[in-house]
C-alpha positions as CSV (number, residue, x, y, z in Angstrom):
1,M,-0.3,20.3,15.8
2,G,-0.3,16.8,17.5
3,N,-3.1,15.7,15.3
4,E,-1.7,16.6,11.9
5,L,-0.5,14.0,9.6
6,T,3.3,14.9,8.7
7,E,5.7,13.5,6.0
8,S,7.6,12.1,8.9
9,K,4.4,10.4,10.5
10,V,3.6,9.2,7.2
11,M,6.8,7.5,6.5
12,Q,6.7,5.9,10.1
13,V,3.5,4.4,9.3
14,L,4.6,3.2,5.9
15,D,7.9,1.7,7.0
16,W,5.8,-0.2,10.0
17,A,3.2,-1.2,7.8
18,Y,5.8,-2.5,5.1
19,D,7.6,-4.8,7.8
20,K,4.5,-6.3,9.3
21,A,3.4,-7.1,5.5
22,I,6.7,-8.7,4.7
23,N,7.4,-10.5,8.1
24,G,3.7,-11.3,9.0
25,V,1.6,-10.8,12.2
26,P,0.0,-13.6,14.1
27,G,-3.3,-14.7,12.0
28,L,-2.4,-13.0,9.0
29,D,-0.2,-14.3,6.1
30,S,2.7,-12.4,5.0
31,A,2.9,-10.6,1.2
32,S,5.3,-13.6,-0.1
33,E,2.8,-16.5,1.7
34,L,-0.1,-14.5,0.2
35,S,1.6,-14.3,-3.3
36,S,2.4,-18.0,-2.9
37,E,-1.4,-18.8,-2.1
38,Y,-2.6,-17.1,-5.5
39,M,-0.2,-18.3,-7.7
40,K,-1.4,-21.7,-7.0
41,Q,-4.6,-20.8,-9.1
42,D,-5.1,-21.7,-12.3
43,G,-5.1,-19.0,-15.1
44,S,-2.5,-16.6,-16.4
45,P,-0.4,-14.0,-14.1
46,E,-2.9,-11.3,-14.4
47,D,-6.1,-13.5,-13.5
48,K,-4.2,-14.5,-10.4
49,V,-3.4,-10.9,-9.8
50,N,-6.9,-9.7,-10.0
51,S,-8.3,-12.5,-8.0
52,L,-6.0,-11.3,-4.8
53,I,-7.0,-7.8,-5.4
54,R,-10.8,-8.7,-5.2
55,W,-10.1,-10.5,-2.2
56,Q,-8.4,-7.2,-1.1
57,I,-11.0,-5.1,-1.8
58,T,-13.5,-7.0,0.2
59,K,-11.2,-7.4,3.0
60,A,-10.6,-3.3,2.8
61,G,-14.2,-2.5,2.6
62,T,-15.0,-4.8,6.3
63,S,-14.7,-2.2,8.9
64,G,-14.9,-5.2,11.5
65,F,-11.5,-6.7,9.4
66,I,-9.8,-2.9,10.0
67,T,-10.8,-2.6,13.4
68,G,-9.7,-5.9,14.5
69,L,-6.4,-5.5,12.7
70,G,-5.8,-2.5,14.4
71,G,-6.4,-4.5,17.8
72,I,-3.9,-6.7,17.1
73,I,-1.0,-4.8,15.7
74,T,0.5,-2.1,18.0
75,L,0.6,1.2,15.7
76,P,3.8,3.2,16.0
77,I,2.4,6.7,16.2
78,A,-1.2,8.2,17.2
79,I,-3.0,7.9,13.9
80,P,-6.3,6.7,13.5
81,A,-6.0,2.7,13.7
82,N,-8.6,2.6,10.4
83,I,-5.8,4.5,8.4
84,A,-2.7,2.6,9.5
85,S,-4.9,-0.9,8.9
86,V,-6.0,0.4,5.2
87,M,-2.4,1.2,4.6
88,Y,-1.3,-2.3,5.7
89,V,-3.5,-4.1,3.8
90,Q,-3.0,-2.2,0.6
91,I,1.0,-2.4,1.2
92,R,0.4,-6.1,1.5
93,M,-1.3,-6.2,-1.4
94,I,0.8,-4.3,-3.6
95,A,4.0,-6.2,-2.2
96,A,2.4,-9.5,-2.9
97,I,1.7,-8.5,-6.5
98,A,5.3,-7.4,-6.9
99,H,6.7,-11.0,-5.5
100,M,4.1,-12.3,-8.1
101,G,6.0,-10.7,-10.7
102,G,9.6,-12.1,-9.6
103,H,10.8,-9.0,-7.5
104,D,12.7,-9.1,-4.3
105,I,10.5,-7.4,-1.9
106,K,13.1,-7.0,0.5
107,D,15.0,-4.6,-1.5
108,D,14.8,-0.7,-0.3
109,R,14.3,0.2,-4.0
110,V,11.1,-2.3,-4.7
111,K,9.8,-1.2,-1.4
112,T,10.1,2.6,-2.3
113,L,7.9,1.5,-5.9
114,V,5.1,-0.1,-3.5
115,Y,4.9,2.9,-1.6
116,A,4.4,5.1,-4.8
117,C,1.7,2.5,-6.0
118,L,-0.2,3.6,-2.7
119,T,-0.5,7.1,-4.1
120,G,-2.6,5.9,-6.7
121,S,-2.7,7.9,-10.4
122,A,-0.3,10.2,-9.0
123,V,2.2,7.5,-9.1
124,T,3.0,8.1,-12.9
125,D,4.1,11.6,-12.3
126,I,6.1,10.4,-9.2
127,V,8.4,7.8,-11.1
128,K,8.5,9.6,-14.7
129,D,11.6,11.5,-13.8
130,V,13.2,8.4,-12.8
131,G,12.6,6.9,-16.5
132,I,9.9,4.5,-15.1
133,N,6.7,4.2,-17.1
134,I,4.1,2.7,-14.8
135,G,2.1,1.6,-17.8
136,T,4.2,-0.9,-18.7
137,K,6.0,-3.8,-16.5
138,I,8.8,-2.5,-14.3
139,T,12.1,-4.3,-15.3
140,K,14.4,-5.6,-13.0
141,T,17.2,-3.8,-14.7
142,A,15.4,-0.1,-14.2
143,I,14.8,-1.0,-10.5
144,K,18.5,-2.0,-10.5
145,N,19.5,1.5,-11.6
146,I,17.1,3.3,-9.0
147,S,19.6,5.2,-6.7
148,S,19.7,6.0,-2.8
149,E,19.1,9.7,-3.9
150,T,16.2,8.4,-6.1
151,I,14.7,6.6,-3.2
152,T,14.8,9.3,-1.0
153,A,13.4,11.9,-3.5
154,I,10.2,9.3,-4.5
155,N,9.5,8.6,-0.6
156,Q,9.3,12.5,-0.2
157,K,7.0,12.8,-3.0
158,V,5.1,9.8,-1.8
159,G,4.7,11.3,1.6
160,F,3.4,14.7,0.2
161,K,0.7,13.1,-1.8
162,L,-0.3,10.8,1.4
163,I,-0.8,13.9,3.4
164,T,-3.1,15.3,1.0
165,K,-5.0,11.9,0.8
166,Y,-5.1,11.6,4.6
167,G,-4.3,15.3,5.5
168,S,-5.3,16.8,8.8
169,K,-8.3,18.7,7.2
170,G,-9.6,15.7,5.3
171,V,-10.3,11.8,6.0
172,F,-7.9,11.9,8.9
173,N,-9.7,14.3,11.2
174,L,-13.0,12.7,10.0
175,M,-12.0,9.6,11.4
176,K,-10.7,10.8,14.5
177,M,-14.1,13.1,15.0
178,V,-16.6,10.5,13.9
179,P,-15.3,7.1,15.1
180,I,-18.7,5.5,14.9
181,A,-19.2,6.5,11.1
182,S,-15.5,6.2,10.6
183,G,-15.5,2.4,9.4
184,I,-18.6,2.7,7.2
185,I,-16.6,6.0,5.5
186,G,-13.5,4.2,5.3
187,G,-15.0,1.2,3.9
188,T,-16.3,3.2,0.6
189,I,-13.2,5.2,0.3
190,D,-10.8,2.2,0.7
191,S,-12.6,-0.2,-1.2
192,I,-12.2,2.3,-4.4
193,S,-8.7,3.2,-3.5
194,T,-7.5,-0.3,-3.3
195,N,-9.2,-1.5,-6.4
196,Q,-7.4,1.6,-8.4
197,I,-4.3,0.7,-6.3
198,G,-4.2,-3.0,-7.2
199,N,-4.6,-2.3,-11.0
200,I,-1.8,0.2,-10.7
201,A,0.6,-2.4,-9.1
202,R,-0.7,-5.2,-11.5
203,D,0.4,-3.0,-14.3
204,A,3.5,-1.9,-12.7
205,F,4.5,-5.1,-11.8
206,I,2.9,-7.9,-13.8
207,K,2.3,-6.8,-17.2
């Protein structure tokens, strides 16, 4: 039981990763600093975000970066550093994109939408019940209308989806059992999912 990824563990890791992404860690930019760096580039908002996503894909697919990140950050619970680190990389990317779209990334409602984007294509079903369409830019008015009850409901759905993604019978156990290969396996999976998640975040917060 101790090695199983539960909804509680998922939310602990998400909150840990979001805190690190917003406040920064030694040697790594915070989400807002990352956002500011890419906002300085030439091109449309979409071009700037696409540049950020490409850089994140490179980072997420590099096992050396992930291993090093796991070494400098104390994980809150016993889960593979690879999973926690990739969650951090992806959350920081989504939060930076949200910041580029003019959203307050310290707002719990924005944080919940960042978490929702982590689920990839499942995000559409997760948020449709609250009247949010991920296919078009989420307005600040729509975010203000998200209640605390809705935040809880979305987080529960996110937790369930991520358990499926990193569940005890899937990638989670594979990374624990095959530590040498996990960087290669994780890199392949993470680059694909990071690209998909980045595109979803762009459509949600920028377009």
